[in-house]
Backbone as CSV, one residue per row, in Angstrom:
resi,resn,N_x,N_y,N_z,CA_x,CA_y,CA_z,C_x,C_y,C_z
1,UNK,100.594,-173.095,-205.732,99.640,-174.021,-206.311,98.285,-173.329,-206.401
2,UNK,97.755,-173.221,-207.590,96.475,-172.540,-207.813,95.354,-173.567,-207.885
3,UNK,94.287,-173.293,-207.204,93.106,-174.142,-207.259,92.316,-173.799,-208.523
4,UNK,91.721,-174.787,-209.137,90.909,-174.527,-210.331,89.639,-173.764,-209.993
5,UNK,89.207,-173.851,-208.720,87.999,-173.144,-208.312,88.232,-171.643,-208.171
6,UNK,89.482,-171.250,-207.940,89.774,-169.831,-207.782,89.855,-169.181,-209.153
7,UNK,89.242,-168.058,-209.270,89.229,-167.360,-210.545,89.982,-166.053,-210.349
8,UNK,91.026,-165.844,-211.111,91.823,-164.630,-211.014,91.710,-163.841,-212.308
9,UNK,91.857,-162.520,-212.190,91.827,-161.683,-213.380,93.147,-161.745,-214.107
10,UNK,94.205,-162.102,-213.408,95.515,-162.111,-214.033,96.380,-163.150,-213.359
11,UNK,97.185,-163.867,-214.138,98.069,-164.885,-213.566,99.514,-164.649,-213.975
12,UNK,99.837,-163.481,-214.435,101.204,-163.225,-214.858,101.951,-162.449,-213.784
13,UNK,103.240,-162.223,-213.991,104.118,-161.615,-213.020,103.659,-160.224,-212.595
14,UNK,103.039,-159.467,-213.474,102.610,-158.106,-213.137,101.526,-158.105,-212.067
15,UNK,100.801,-159.186,-211.962,99.719,-159.257,-210.980,100.250,-159.270,-209.552
16,UNK,101.512,-159.681,-209.370,102.095,-159.717,-208.043,102.188,-158.305,-207.474
17,UNK,102.412,-157.310,-208.313,102.567,-155.940,-207.866,101.227,-155.223,-207.724
18,UNK,100.178,-155.785,-208.249,98.867,-155.149,-208.170,98.216,-155.440,-206.828
19,UNK,97.347,-154.555,-206.408,96.643,-154.718,-205.138,95.527,-155.744,-205.330
20,UNK,95.469,-156.720,-204.413,94.502,-157.809,-204.530,93.198,-157.461,-203.814
21,UNK,92.094,-157.805,-204.470,90.761,-157.651,-203.900,90.077,-159.016,-203.954
22,UNK,89.653,-159.506,-202.800,88.913,-160.762,-202.729,87.430,-160.431,-202.716
23,UNK,86.678,-161.011,-203.639,85.227,-160.864,-203.645,84.641,-162.251,-203.410
24,UNK,84.093,-162.448,-202.219,83.493,-163.726,-201.841,81.979,-163.550,-201.873
25,UNK,81.405,-163.836,-203.037,79.975,-163.628,-203.240,79.509,-164.559,-204.355
26,UNK,78.529,-165.441,-204.080,78.070,-166.363,-205.123,77.342,-165.664,-206.277
27,UNK,76.889,-164.436,-206.075,76.142,-163.724,-207.111,77.025,-162.917,-208.060
28,UNK,78.289,-162.735,-207.726,79.181,-161.887,-208.520,80.008,-162.752,-209.460
29,UNK,80.095,-162.325,-210.725,80.943,-163.001,-211.700,81.746,-161.954,-212.467
30,UNK,82.512,-162.386,-213.469,83.366,-161.445,-214.190,82.585,-160.439,-215.021
31,UNK,81.335,-160.732,-215.330,80.522,-159.784,-216.091,79.942,-158.690,-215.197
32,UNK,80.109,-158.837,-213.911,79.583,-157.875,-212.945,80.230,-156.506,-213.131
33,UNK,79.430,-155.435,-213.062,80.009,-154.090,-213.165,81.039,-153.798,-212.074
34,UNK,80.866,-154.391,-210.896,81.823,-154.199,-209.810,83.192,-154.752,-210.197
35,UNK,83.221,-155.968,-210.703,84.489,-156.589,-211.096,85.122,-155.814,-212.245
36,UNK,84.325,-155.440,-213.228,84.849,-154.690,-214.364,85.476,-153.372,-213.921
37,UNK,84.809,-152.683,-213.010,85.307,-151.380,-212.532,86.600,-151.542,-211.742
38,UNK,86.675,-152.569,-210.888,87.898,-152.820,-210.127,89.054,-153.181,-211.049
39,UNK,88.783,-153.964,-212.091,89.826,-154.320,-213.043,90.298,-153.095,-213.812
40,UNK,89.377,-152.199,-214.177,89.748,-150.953,-214.856,90.649,-150.098,-213.976
41,UNK,90.414,-150.145,-212.665,91.220,-149.359,-211.728,92.562,-150.020,-211.419
42,UNK,92.826,-151.190,-212.003,94.119,-151.835,-211.850,94.246,-152.805,-210.698
43,UNK,93.150,-153.258,-210.141,93.197,-154.215,-209.048,93.244,-155.634,-209.592
44,UNK,93.868,-156.522,-208.830,93.865,-157.957,-209.130,92.672,-158.549,-208.384
45,UNK,91.631,-158.913,-209.114,90.386,-159.377,-208.511,90.368,-160.896,-208.448
46,UNK,90.027,-161.422,-207.284,89.859,-162.859,-207.113,88.422,-163.114,-206.678
47,UNK,87.726,-163.927,-207.430,86.338,-164.264,-207.116,86.267,-165.627,-206.444
48,UNK,85.451,-165.703,-205.409,85.194,-166.969,-204.737,83.681,-167.091,-204.594
49,UNK,83.108,-168.176,-205.128,81.655,-168.311,-205.084,81.160,-169.070,-203.850
50,UNK,82.085,-169.524,-202.995,81.673,-170.117,-201.726,82.745,-169.866,-200.673
51,UNK,82.432,-170.159,-199.427,83.323,-169.834,-198.309,84.609,-170.651,-198.338
52,UNK,84.531,-171.904,-198.728,85.735,-172.742,-198.761,86.741,-172.253,-199.785
53,UNK,86.275,-171.849,-200.943,87.166,-171.321,-201.981,87.799,-170.018,-201.500
54,UNK,87.028,-169.200,-200.805,87.571,-167.952,-200.266,88.671,-168.241,-199.239
55,UNK,88.470,-169.238,-198.389,89.494,-169.605,-197.403,90.758,-170.128,-198.088
56,UNK,90.581,-170.879,-199.180,91.738,-171.352,-199.950,92.522,-170.167,-200.506
57,UNK,91.797,-169.185,-200.996,92.481,-168.012,-201.545,93.253,-167.269,-200.456
58,UNK,92.716,-167.218,-199.244,93.404,-166.550,-198.135,94.733,-167.236,-197.809
59,UNK,94.820,-168.529,-198.043,96.062,-169.260,-197.808,97.098,-168.965,-198.887
60,UNK,96.637,-168.606,-200.086,97.543,-168.410,-201.216,98.037,-166.988,-201.388
61,UNK,97.224,-166.004,-201.016,97.652,-164.619,-201.200,97.044,-163.723,-200.138
62,UNK,97.584,-162.529,-200.038,97.149,-161.575,-199.020,96.340,-160.458,-199.675
63,UNK,95.010,-160.475,-199.533,94.224,-159.389,-200.119,94.336,-158.115,-199.285
64,UNK,94.348,-156.981,-199.968,94.338,-155.690,-199.282,92.908,-155.274,-198.974
65,UNK,91.965,-155.757,-199.807,90.554,-155.441,-199.650,89.745,-156.712,-199.843
66,UNK,88.581,-156.770,-199.181,87.687,-157.922,-199.344,86.241,-157.444,-199.310
67,UNK,85.434,-158.013,-200.198,83.993,-157.781,-200.217,83.352,-159.147,-199.998
68,UNK,82.548,-159.258,-198.938,82.041,-160.563,-198.519,80.519,-160.536,-198.414
69,UNK,79.890,-161.580,-198.909,78.451,-161.820,-198.735,78.266,-162.546,-197.399
70,UNK,77.121,-162.369,-196.764,76.873,-163.021,-195.474,76.423,-164.467,-195.618
71,UNK,75.709,-164.798,-196.681,75.117,-166.127,-196.814,75.823,-166.936,-197.898
72,UNK,76.315,-168.109,-197.502,76.925,-169.062,-198.424,76.271,-170.417,-198.210
73,UNK,76.332,-171.275,-199.221,75.799,-172.628,-199.080,76.638,-173.455,-198.106
74,UNK,77.938,-173.156,-198.053,78.848,-173.980,-197.261,79.431,-173.263,-196.046
75,UNK,78.846,-172.157,-195.650,79.393,-171.461,-194.490,78.725,-170.127,-194.246
76,UNK,79.335,-169.384,-193.364,78.795,-168.120,-192.917,79.791,-167.014,-193.266
77,UNK,79.295,-165.896,-193.748,80.163,-164.784,-194.099,80.857,-164.174,-192.898
78,UNK,80.210,-164.207,-191.732,80.823,-163.651,-190.525,82.058,-164.476,-190.140
79,UNK,81.979,-165.792,-190.292,83.144,-166.645,-190.017,84.283,-166.330,-190.981
80,UNK,83.944,-166.055,-192.226,84.953,-165.691,-193.222,85.596,-164.349,-192.870
81,UNK,84.796,-163.407,-192.409,85.332,-162.105,-191.986,86.303,-162.296,-190.822
82,UNK,85.963,-163.175,-189.877,86.865,-163.452,-188.756,88.179,-164.044,-189.250
83,UNK,88.105,-164.961,-190.223,89.318,-165.570,-190.773,90.187,-164.522,-191.463
84,UNK,89.559,-163.611,-192.187,90.308,-162.544,-192.856,90.967,-161.634,-191.809
85,UNK,90.219,-161.261,-190.779,90.752,-160.370,-189.743,91.904,-161.015,-188.977
86,UNK,91.818,-162.334,-188.743,92.906,-163.036,-188.059,94.150,-163.124,-188.932
87,UNK,93.958,-163.476,-190.192,95.100,-163.685,-191.083,95.706,-162.383,-191.582
88,UNK,94.848,-161.410,-191.908,95.313,-160.157,-192.500,94.617,-158.976,-191.814
89,UNK,95.110,-158.553,-190.647,94.435,-157.482,-189.912,94.379,-156.149,-190.656
90,UNK,95.244,-155.939,-191.623,95.239,-154.681,-192.386,94.272,-154.718,-193.570
91,UNK,93.680,-155.865,-193.842,92.741,-155.993,-194.962,91.442,-155.266,-194.621
92,UNK,91.034,-154.370,-195.494,89.782,-153.629,-195.290,88.644,-154.489,-195.835
93,UNK,87.796,-154.992,-194.941,86.724,-155.914,-195.306,85.382,-155.204,-195.268
94,UNK,84.612,-155.424,-196.308,83.298,-154.808,-196.449,82.265,-155.916,-196.635
95,UNK,81.182,-155.853,-195.891,80.062,-156.789,-196.073,79.098,-156.140,-197.054
96,UNK,78.757,-156.872,-198.104,77.799,-156.402,-199.109,76.809,-157.541,-199.315
97,UNK,75.616,-157.409,-198.707,74.722,-158.557,-198.647,73.262,-158.161,-198.734
98,UNK,72.442,-159.098,-199.179,70.994,-158.920,-199.174,70.419,-159.179,-197.783
99,UNK,71.216,-159.759,-196.907,70.760,-160.156,-195.578,71.243,-159.184,-194.506
100,UNK,71.279,-157.911,-194.839,71.736,-156.894,-193.886,70.615,-156.533,-192.930
101,UNK,70.791,-156.954,-191.708,69.919,-156.522,-190.623,70.830,-155.890,-189.584
102,UNK,70.239,-155.228,-188.624,71.043,-154.586,-187.601,71.878,-155.607,-186.831
103,UNK,71.277,-156.731,-186.485,72.028,-157.749,-185.730,73.155,-158.347,-186.575
104,UNK,72.908,-158.578,-187.869,73.962,-159.080,-188.745,75.091,-158.066,-188.889
105,UNK,74.740,-156.790,-188.990,75.747,-155.744,-189.116,76.614,-155.667,-187.861
106,UNK,75.994,-155.761,-186.700,76.753,-155.715,-185.438,77.691,-156.912,-185.356
107,UNK,77.200,-158.098,-185.709,78.043,-159.298,-185.711,79.227,-159.136,-186.653
108,UNK,78.965,-158.626,-187.850,80.023,-158.471,-188.847,81.080,-157.463,-188.394
109,UNK,80.648,-156.363,-187.820,81.592,-155.350,-187.345,82.432,-155.906,-186.196
110,UNK,81.805,-156.649,-185.286,82.547,-157.267,-184.182,83.541,-158.300,-184.696
111,UNK,83.202,-158.956,-185.816,84.080,-159.977,-186.392,85.275,-159.360,-187.118
112,UNK,85.177,-158.070,-187.478,86.317,-157.437,-188.134,85.994,-156.685,-189.405
113,UNK,84.738,-156.663,-189.822,84.379,-155.904,-191.025,84.447,-154.409,-190.724
114,UNK,84.824,-153.628,-191.712,84.899,-152.176,-191.518,83.575,-151.505,-191.827
115,UNK,82.846,-152.033,-192.819,81.578,-151.435,-193.234,80.613,-152.540,-193.634
116,UNK,79.319,-152.220,-193.581,78.267,-153.139,-193.990,77.319,-152.363,-194.897
117,UNK,77.110,-152.867,-196.114,76.217,-152.222,-197.069,75.197,-153.228,-197.588
118,UNK,73.944,-152.803,-197.706,72.929,-153.711,-198.259,73.007,-153.742,-199.779
119,UNK,72.569,-154.859,-200.343,72.437,-154.942,-201.806,71.051,-154.466,-202.168
120,UNK,70.834,-153.889,-203.286,71.823,-153.424,-204.253,72.403,-152.078,-203.834
121,UNK,73.649,-151.873,-204.171,74.344,-150.611,-203.903,75.044,-150.192,-205.188
122,UNK,75.049,-148.898,-205.443,75.725,-148.353,-206.613,77.203,-148.743,-206.586
123,UNK,77.749,-149.144,-207.733,79.124,-149.618,-207.821,80.112,-148.532,-207.395
124,UNK,79.898,-147.318,-207.834,80.803,-146.228,-207.469,80.810,-145.994,-205.959
125,UNK,79.642,-146.032,-205.361,79.545,-145.850,-203.914,80.230,-147.001,-203.184
126,UNK,79.996,-148.229,-203.639,80.600,-149.414,-203.031,82.121,-149.332,-203.076
127,UNK,82.665,-148.975,-204.218,84.128,-148.862,-204.350,84.647,-147.699,-203.510
128,UNK,83.888,-146.609,-203.461,84.288,-145.476,-202.627,84.375,-145.849,-201.162
129,UNK,83.406,-146.621,-200.668,83.426,-147.064,-199.272,84.566,-148.058,-199.057
130,UNK,84.745,-148.977,-199.993,85.802,-149.976,-199.877,87.178,-149.318,-199.790
131,UNK,87.412,-148.327,-200.632,88.721,-147.665,-200.678,88.827,-146.500,-199.701
132,UNK,87.785,-146.277,-198.904,87.747,-145.225,-197.893,87.945,-143.838,-198.517
133,UNK,87.291,-143.607,-199.623,87.365,-142.310,-200.295,86.438,-141.316,-199.610
134,UNK,86.710,-140.036,-199.813,85.861,-138.983,-199.275,84.610,-138.891,-200.140
135,UNK,83.508,-139.418,-199.639,82.283,-139.495,-200.420,81.476,-138.204,-200.364
136,UNK,81.770,-137.335,-199.414,81.022,-136.085,-199.321,81.349,-135.156,-200.483
137,UNK,82.547,-135.267,-201.019,82.966,-134.398,-202.112,82.541,-134.928,-203.479
138,UNK,82.141,-136.173,-203.528,81.815,-136.776,-204.822,80.322,-136.702,-205.095
139,UNK,79.988,-137.058,-206.284,78.581,-137.077,-206.694,77.911,-138.397,-206.311
140,UNK,78.628,-139.258,-205.617,78.112,-140.573,-205.269,76.900,-140.462,-204.347
141,UNK,76.907,-139.495,-203.443,75.803,-139.369,-202.506,74.472,-139.130,-203.199
142,UNK,74.503,-138.525,-204.363,73.252,-138.290,-205.078,72.631,-139.581,-205.591
143,UNK,73.430,-140.642,-205.686,72.912,-141.916,-206.185,72.323,-142.780,-205.074
144,UNK,72.433,-142.349,-203.813,71.859,-143.128,-202.721,70.341,-143.038,-202.752
145,UNK,69.669,-144.153,-202.542,68.207,-144.104,-202.487,67.739,-143.407,-201.213
146,UNK,66.564,-142.852,-201.284,65.981,-142.187,-200.122,65.658,-143.226,-199.044
147,UNK,65.700,-142.832,-197.769,65.399,-143.797,-196.698,64.019,-144.433,-196.841
148,UNK,63.039,-143.664,-197.305,61.706,-144.216,-197.504,61.688,-145.317,-198.551
149,UNK,62.488,-145.153,-199.594,62.587,-146.168,-200.646,63.180,-147.461,-200.097
150,UNK,64.221,-147.321,-199.288,64.850,-148.498,-198.687,63.871,-149.190,-197.749
151,UNK,63.150,-148.404,-196.957,62.170,-148.972,-196.024,61.072,-149.722,-196.768
152,UNK,60.534,-149.111,-197.838,59.490,-149.779,-198.631,60.001,-151.072,-199.236
153,UNK,61.223,-151.056,-199.754,61.791,-152.263,-200.360,61.963,-153.370,-199.323
154,UNK,62.404,-153.007,-198.120,62.584,-154.002,-197.061,61.245,-154.583,-196.627
155,UNK,60.246,-153.735,-196.476,58.911,-154.207,-196.091,58.342,-155.102,-197.186
156,UNK,58.489,-154.697,-198.440,57.990,-155.490,-199.570,58.683,-156.850,-199.613
157,UNK,60.001,-156.860,-199.413,60.761,-158.110,-199.448,60.336,-159.039,-198.303
158,UNK,60.162,-158.481,-197.113,59.729,-159.284,-195.966,58.329,-159.835,-196.190
159,UNK,57.444,-159.003,-196.708,56.059,-159.407,-196.972,56.014,-160.554,-197.983
160,UNK,56.768,-160.449,-199.063,56.765,-161.515,-200.073,57.456,-162.776,-199.558
161,UNK,58.490,-162.616,-198.704,59.162,-163.803,-198.169,58.270,-164.570,-197.186
162,UNK,57.268,-163.884,-196.645,56.307,-164.541,-195.742,55.125,-165.109,-196.510
163,UNK,55.201,-165.124,-197.833,54.115,-165.680,-198.631,52.868,-164.818,-198.595
164,UNK,53.046,-163.500,-198.524,51.950,-162.525,-198.494,51.063,-162.703,-197.262
165,UNK,51.637,-163.216,-196.187,50.927,-163.368,-194.925,51.215,-162.133,-194.075
166,UNK,50.212,-161.285,-193.899,50.385,-160.011,-193.210,50.763,-160.217,-191.747
167,UNK,50.133,-161.151,-191.073,50.398,-161.374,-189.653,51.836,-161.824,-189.434
168,UNK,52.296,-162.766,-190.226,53.665,-163.258,-190.089,54.677,-162.156,-190.427
169,UNK,54.410,-161.396,-191.482,55.313,-160.297,-191.855,55.355,-159.234,-190.768
170,UNK,54.215,-158.933,-190.169,54.164,-157.937,-189.087,55.000,-158.407,-187.896
171,UNK,54.937,-159.695,-187.587,55.753,-160.235,-186.496,57.234,-160.094,-186.806
172,UNK,57.636,-160.427,-188.032,59.046,-160.316,-188.411,59.530,-158.872,-188.405
173,UNK,58.656,-157.969,-188.767,59.018,-156.549,-188.813,58.831,-155.856,-187.469
174,UNK,58.317,-156.579,-186.477,58.053,-156.031,-185.145,57.145,-154.811,-185.209
175,UNK,56.064,-154.957,-185.945,55.088,-153.867,-186.011,53.683,-154.435,-185.891
176,UNK,52.746,-153.579,-185.611,51.354,-153.991,-185.468,50.819,-154.418,-186.828
177,UNK,49.994,-155.462,-186.830,49.448,-156.000,-188.072,48.663,-154.958,-188.846
178,UNK,47.843,-154.204,-188.181,47.006,-153.211,-188.866,47.857,-152.085,-189.475
179,UNK,48.908,-151.695,-188.776,49.820,-150.683,-189.308,50.469,-151.181,-190.595
180,UNK,50.906,-152.442,-190.580,51.496,-153.014,-191.784,50.476,-153.076,-192.912
181,UNK,49.238,-153.433,-192.617,48.203,-153.470,-193.655,48.022,-152.098,-194.291
182,UNK,48.000,-151.065,-193.481,47.856,-149.695,-194.028,49.033,-149.345,-194.928
183,UNK,50.232,-149.708,-194.472,51.413,-149.411,-195.285,51.378,-150.184,-196.602
184,UNK,51.017,-151.456,-196.551,50.953,-152.260,-197.765,49.902,-151.719,-198.726
185,UNK,48.816,-151.228,-198.178,47.780,-150.635,-199.028,48.319,-149.359,-199.690
186,UNK,49.069,-148.576,-198.927,49.658,-147.351,-199.465,50.723,-147.689,-200.530
187,UNK,51.470,-148.802,-200.327,52.474,-149.228,-201.291,51.850,-149.976,-202.469
188,UNK,50.542,-150.162,-202.421,49.765,-150.852,-203.447,50.177,-152.309,-203.599
189,UNK,50.433,-152.953,-202.453,50.737,-154.373,-202.454,49.535,-155.207,-202.049
190,UNK,48.507,-154.560,-201.503,47.271,-155.270,-201.134,46.183,-154.983,-202.127
């Protein structure tokens, strides 16, 4: 019995032999480069835009791979990772989220995720990590942003989420207010 909320790339007999990938992310749709690339590689992609739909899909089929967001309107991505690990211990689960912090990553790994990647991530790199490919031999590493770029983006995102309040952002970032002001001035945000 197929739920109308579940979206599959294929519903014919050939899909049974294809490797299933569950993508539980409200931001991903069929126009996404990630979904298009997985379909080109011959995977049966199932999209779930909330945690309940993802759990329904887990009851209907056994995914070999899963890409999960941490934040859902109706649940938590870590709980979904635990459900996947309990039901399908061989499923390689990857967290791909905008809410990647060290504590979230530790929780996700303890729950059963194999890897945690922040958004945005290059599609080729994401698929390489998901499929456990040797990334040192590929050109994928050249597409990784520099650590300074990631740090600036995180500081900028935290600063804007605090409503441009330097003191509050400094508290969230666990740094001195004046140090953050200097950095923001250097990043040309002040």
